[in-house]
PAZA-753814 format. One record per residue (C-alpha): z, y, x. Coordinates in Angstrom, 1 decimal, always signed. Example, Ala and Ser with C-alpha at 12.3 -4.5 7.8 and 13.67 -1.06 7.14 Angstrom:
+--------+--------+--------+
!      z !      y !      x !
+--------+--------+--------+
!   +7.8 !   -4.5 !  +12.3 !
!   +7.1 !   -1.1 !  +13.7 !
+--------+--------+--------+
***
This chain:
+--------+--------+--------+
!      z !      y !      x !
+--------+--------+--------+
!  -31.2 !  -40.1 !  +58.6 !
!  -28.2 !  -39.1 !  +56.4 !
!  -28.7 !  -38.1 !  +52.8 !
!  -26.4 !  -35.8 !  +50.9 !
!  -26.2 !  -36.5 !  +47.2 !
!  -24.5 !  -34.0 !  +44.8 !
!  -23.5 !  -34.7 !  +41.2 !
!  -23.0 !  -32.3 !  +38.3 !
!  -19.7 !  -32.1 !  +36.5 !
!  -21.1 !  -34.2 !  +33.7 !
!  -22.5 !  -36.9 !  +36.1 !
!  -19.1 !  -37.0 !  +37.9 !
!  -17.3 !  -37.5 !  +34.6 !
!  -19.7 !  -40.3 !  +33.7 !
!  -19.1 !  -42.0 !  +37.0 !
!  -15.3 !  -41.7 !  +36.5 !
!  -15.5 !  -43.2 !  +33.0 !
!  -17.5 !  -46.1 !  +34.3 !
!  -14.9 !  -46.7 !  +37.1 !
!  -11.9 !  -46.3 !  +34.8 !
!  -13.4 !  -48.6 !  +32.1 !
!  -14.6 !  -51.1 !  +34.8 !
!  -17.9 !  -51.3 !  +32.9 !
!  -20.1 !  -53.4 !  +35.1 !
!  -23.2 !  -53.1 !  +32.8 !
!  -22.9 !  -49.3 !  +32.7 !
!  -22.4 !  -49.1 !  +36.4 !
!  -25.6 !  -51.2 !  +37.1 !
!  -27.6 !  -49.0 !  +34.7 !
!  -26.3 !  -45.9 !  +36.4 !
!  -27.1 !  -47.2 !  +39.9 !
!  -30.6 !  -48.1 !  +38.7 !
!  -31.1 !  -44.6 !  +37.3 !
!  -30.0 !  -43.2 !  +40.7 !
!  -32.4 !  -45.4 !  +42.6 !
!  -35.3 !  -44.2 !  +40.2 !
!  -34.4 !  -40.6 !  +41.0 !
!  -34.6 !  -41.3 !  +44.8 !
!  -37.9 !  -43.2 !  +44.5 !
!  -39.4 !  -40.5 !  +42.3 !
!  -39.2 !  -37.8 !  +45.0 !
!  -40.8 !  -39.2 !  +48.2 !
!  -41.9 !  -36.9 !  +50.9 !
!  -39.9 !  -33.8 !  +50.2 !
!  -38.4 !  -33.6 !  +53.7 !
!  -40.3 !  -30.4 !  +54.3 !
!  -39.5 !  -28.8 !  +50.9 !
!  -41.5 !  -28.6 !  +47.7 !
!  -45.3 !  -28.6 !  +47.8 !
!  -46.7 !  -25.1 !  +47.8 !
!  -48.5 !  -24.0 !  +44.7 !
!  -52.2 !  -24.1 !  +44.7 !
!  -54.3 !  -21.0 !  +44.0 !
!  -53.9 !  -17.4 !  +45.0 !
!  -50.4 !  -16.0 !  +45.8 !
!  -48.4 !  -14.8 !  +42.8 !
!  -50.2 !  -17.2 !  +40.4 !
!  -48.3 !  -20.5 !  +41.1 !
+--------+--------+--------+
***
């Protein structure tokens, strides 16, 4: 199943800086942060969970 990842302008600049500086430690930290983001959002294939309670109060 393909996954599309988008980056903000600030995130893109951070990635470019890591690549330009060839900073291996920063690259590993950034990859670790990305993996944490993916792991932190399991099961959202069908969209966000609906709010509980009556309509208009979520």
